[in-house]
C-alpha positions, -999 to 999 in steps of 0.1 A, spaced: 0 0 0 12 35 -8 1 60 19 -14 93 8 14 120 10 14 136 45 33 166 33 37 183 0 70 183 -18 87 211 -36 82 219 -73 117 208 -81 113 175 -62 81 167 -79 94 175 -114 127 157 -107 109 125 -97 88 127 -129 118 132 -151 135 102 -135 105 80 -141 104 92 -178 140 82 -183 128 46 -184 104 52 -213 111 45 -249 130 73 -267 102 84 -290 118 117 -299 146 96 -315 121 76 -335 126 44 -315 89 35 -314 68 27 -345 34 39 -333 19 54 -301 36 88 -306 36 110 -338 64 136 -337 76 162 -361 100 185 -343 107 204 -311 93 235 -328 60 219 -335 59 205 -299 64 240 -286 35 253 -306 13 224 -294 23 229 -258 16 266 -259 -18 262 -275 -26 235 -251 -15 255 -221 -36 286 -232 -67 264 -226 -55 239 -201 -81 249 -175 -111 255 -198 -139 229 -201 -156 220 -233 -187 208 -215 -204 242 -217 -197 260 -250 -218 290 -238 -191 297 -212 -163 292 -237 -173 303 -272 -137 300 -282 -138 263 -279 -170 261 -299 -153 281 -326 -123 257 -326 -144 226 -326 -167 236 -354 -138 248 -375 -119 215 -369 -150 195 -380 -155 217 -411 -119 215 -422 -118 177 -416 -150 172 -435 -136 192 -464 -105 171 -465 -125 139 -465 -149 148 -493 -178 161 -472 -202 190 -479 -221 215 -458 -244 188 -445 -217 169 -427 -218 172 -389 -194 160 -362 -174 165 -330 -139 163 -316 -135 134 -293 -107 122 -271 -94 96 -296 -103 69 -320 -118 46 -294 -143 73 -283 -151 81 -319 -159 45 -326 -179 42 -294 -199 72 -306 -206 56 -340 -219 24 -324 -241 43 -300 -254 64 -329 -261 34 -351 -279 16 -323 -301 46 -315 -307 52 -352 -320 16 -355 -343 21 -325 -360 49 -345 -359 35 -380 -359 -3 -374 -377 -8 -341 -384 -44 -349 -347 -52 -341 -342 -63 -305 -305 -75 -308 -287 -52 -332 -256 -65 -350 -226 -49 -366 -206 -66 -394 -169 -59 -397 -137 -77 -409 -115 -94 -383 -90 -67 -389 -114 -40 -377 -104 -22 -345 -113 -38 -312 -129 -5 -301 -160 -19 -320 -159 -49 -297 -156 -26 -267 -186 -6 -279 -206 -37 -285 -198 -48 -250 -208 -14 -235 -240 -9 -256 -254 -43 -260 -247 -47 -297 -235 -80 -312 -203 -77 -332 -199 -102 -361 -164 -107 -373 -157 -117 -409 -125 -133 -422 -104 -112 -446 -91 -121 -481 -56 -135 -487 -44 -99 -492 -57 -91 -457 -85 -68 -470 -122 -72 -462 -139 -99 -482 -170 -82 -497 -189 -114 -505 -183 -128 -470 -194 -95 -454 -226 -96 -474 -232 -132 -463 -227 -122 -427 -256 -97 -428 -288 -107 -411 -322 -90 -406 -307 -77 -373 -276 -60 -389 -276 -22 -385 -241 -12 -395 -213 -24 -418 -176 -13 -412 -145 -9 -434 -111 5 -425 -89 30 -444 -65 15 -435 -69 -13 -410 -44 -9 -383 -28 -44 -382 -15 -45 -417 -21 -10 -432 -43 -21 -461 -74 -2 -472 -105 -22 -474 -126 -21 -507 -147 8 -494 -167 15 -526 -179 -21 -529 -187 -24 -492 -205 10 -491 -225 0 -522 -235 -33 -506 -245 -16 -473 -266 10 -492 -284 -17 -512 -291 -36 -479 -304 -4 -462 -275 -3 -437 -254 24 -423 -217 22 -433 -188 35 -413 -152 41 -425 -127 38 -397 -100 62 -410 -86 68 -376 -51 60 -389 -54 72 -424 -78 101 -423 -52 128 -421 -26 109 -443 -44 92 -472 -57 125 -488 -22 139 -489 -7 106 -501 -32 107 -530 -23 143 -538 13 133 -541 4 108 -569 5 75 -549 -24 51 -557 -51 54 -531 -85 39 -535 -117 59 -528 -126 57 -491 -143 89 -479 -175 109 -483 -170 110 -520 -181 73 -520 -219 70 -520 -231 50 -491 -205 61 -466 -225 75 -437 -198 82 -412 -160 85 -409 -136 86 -379 -101 102 -382 -76 108 -355 -61 142 -353 -34 130 -329 -20 105 -354 -11 119 -388 -27 152 -380 2 155 -356 -20 171 -329 -16 167 -292 -33 138 -275 -61 131 -272 -80 144 -303 -100 127 -330 -130 136 -351 -162 117 -357 -181 129 -388 -216 120 -400 -231 126 -434 -262 142 -419 -273 161 -388 -300 135 -383 -275 107 -378 -252 128 -356 -282 136 -333 -283 99 -324 -248 102 -309 -259 129 -284 -274 127 -250 -297 152 -233 -316 152 -201 -340 179 -190 -351 163 -158 -321 171 -135 -324 196 -107 -291 211 -118 -306 222 -151 -306 209 -187 -276 186 -193 -265 181 -229 -236 160 -239 -226 157 -275 -200 129 -271 -193 103 -244 -174 126 -221 -189 150 -197 -160 173 -189 -141 178 -221 -105 189 -218 -100 221 -239 -63 217 -245 -64 190 -271 -91 209 -290 -71 241 -290 -39 223 -300 -56 205 -329 -70 238 -342 -35 253 -339 -16 225 -358 -42 224 -387 -38 261 -392 -1 262 -387 8 235 -412 -20 239 -438 -21 217 -469 14 227 -480 29 217 -447 11 184 -446 21 176 -482 58 182 -474 57 161 -443 38 133 -461 62 134 -491 92 128 -468 74 102 -448 64 82 -478 99 83 -492 111 68 -459 83 42 -460 95 30 -494 131 28 -482 122 9 -451 99 -15 -470 126 -22 -496 151 -29 -468 128 -53 -450 121 -73 -482 159 -76 -488 164 -93 -454 163 -131 -458 134 -146 -438 113 -114 -436 88 -96 -458 62 -68 -458 27 -82 -456 4 -75 -486 7 -42 -505 -2 -14 -480 -12 20 -495 4 43 -469 28 44 -440 13 16 -419 23 -20 -425 33 -53 -409 65 -74 -410 60 -111 -413 81 -143 -420 90 -145 -457 75 -180 -459 66 -210 -437 103 -214 -430 108 -177 -423 121 -161 -391 102 -160 -358 92 -124 -359 86 -124 -321 122 -133 -316 132 -106 -340 112 -81 -320 129 -92 -288 163 -86 -304 152 -52 -316 141 -44 -280 176 -52 -269 188 -26 -294 164 1 -281 135 -3 -306 98 -9 -298 75 -28 -322 41 -41 -313 36 -78 -317 5 -90 -336 -11 -124 -343 -34 -141 -368 -9 -141 -385 21 -135 -364 36 -101 -375 52 -70 -362 35 -37 -365 51 -7 -381 37 29 -382 62 52 -399 58 89 -393 79 120 -399 104 114 -371 115 82 -387 130 100 -417 162 105 -397 166 70 -383 154 47 -412 189 35 -421 198 29 -384 166 8 -380 173 -13 -410 209 -20 -398 196 -31 -365 168 -51 -380 192 -70 -402 214 -76 -372 185 -88 -352 174 -112 -380 209 -126 -382 209 -132 -345 176 -150 -347 188 -170 -377 216 -186 -357 207 -217 -336 208 -212 -299 199 -229 -265 173 -202 -257 153 -208 -288 154 -246 -283 142 -240 -247 114 -217 -259 101 -242 -285 101 -271 -260 85 -250 -232 58 -236 -254 50 -270 -270 46 -285 -235 27 -256 -222 3 -256 -251 -3 -293 -248 -10 -291 -211 -32 -260 -215 -56 -281 -236 -65 -302 -206 -60 -280 -176 -87 -258 -159 -84 -221 -167 -70 -212 -132 -43 -238 -136 -35 -225 -171 -31 -190 -156 -5 -202 -131 12 -222 -159 15 -190 -179 31 -172 -151 56 -200 -146 65 -202 -183 69 -164 -185 92 -164 -155 112 -193 -168 118 -176 -202 129 -142 -189 102 -128 -167 101 -122 -130 73 -98 -122 53 -76 -145 63 -80 -181 88 -106 -190 122 -96 -202 116 -114 -235 82 -112 -250 85 -139 -277 78 -169 -254 47 -152 -239 33 -142 -273 42 -176 -287 21 -192 -260 -9 -169 -259 -12 -168 -297 -17 -206 -298 -38 -213 -267 -68 -234 -277 -93 -218 -254 -97 -180 -262 -117 -176 -230 -87 -187 -210 -65 -163 -229 -87 -134 -219 -83 -144 -183 -46 -145 -187 -45 -110 -202 -67 -97 -174 -42 -113 -149 -14 -95 -167 -32 -62 -167 -40 -66 -130 -4 -72 -122 8 -42 -143 -15 -18 -124 -8 -31 -89 15 -10 -68 47 -27 -58 72 -10 -35 106 -8 -51 138 -3 -32 
């Protein structure tokens, strides 16, 4: 237990302790992480911080008290709609991030169905297995069934399979531009046309690509249609704090009509405290992210974003060529922009989880993915300066993994045994087994020193319900206070 501070500490003490804690984080300013943080320069950071600080105390809950925030939000929505092919009828809001945007979409679709299709008692949403898990989260929260559909061999949504998954209870179909795991854009025109014919709403999750794909297209790269220019698209989400390079957390959710956006909102007039309207999921809405997003859009403008995108895409092509030149590795499918996945070149290719562990030892962070086993890469402007260094370290990591070793033999034996035993053990025993295997292969409290063994095990456990319990155990352990000497 950590007792509540009995006495305050000095400003210098507090800030010193925080800086010391930050010293253990990944060096994102040096481009050592491919995702999570989107960074241009210290100059841009200074602008964002000043804009954020100008409004750090204001509250977007009540626009009548802060008309400046209403101005910023409505202009952000209008600029985003223009970028994404919308017209004067498009409505939307700034949210705290992509997850809130997608939660808003599901809530709006559910309530739209209550008005227009009241016969539905158990609404369903159809999306590819590559769709973001925020839809699953929203379904869990709002009582909506999420139907996952396998993707094609090129990892894009299978239009025919999506149509076959539609039932009389389906209210919404989803496509991604691009899907986060592999960076490929789903066939949006075909999906939207099918949804329109079936009388369904259709959402494009462009949280990753919304502020990148329009500029990639303007630079002459092939980008399929994906936005409001496509008939049948009824809503789009796009994250400002990704390739909009805004401060966290900021995203936009856009609807083709005011009628649909109204279903997202909540209002009560029965409270003794007065009328309470809430346009998004949050009550109190931090003003800093809204202000910083308005600032960066106006500071960079189209010419600034085009310049940043041009340099980023040149870096993407260099990194992808370098990956494909390394024996045992390849870029998965043919992604349209700066998000993609590294996988084994063939069935005898390298264990990418082991490659990720070796990269971690060299100071790089890459997210591990499964179904299939891959490593996630999101290239942004900061990586233009470190692409060659990353490729050298990736080649070195691959060479290390390619060599036989005792650890890899131990990993294979342990994982094979653990997986076999997990098929017959109760869930609680499996959880304990997971902890033992993790410790044996490099753990010792919290996250293990090497992640490949853990990911190799959880990616192949036969009972996915048991796997959820294991992840919950891990999350519980990561958020439990432990006194350190």
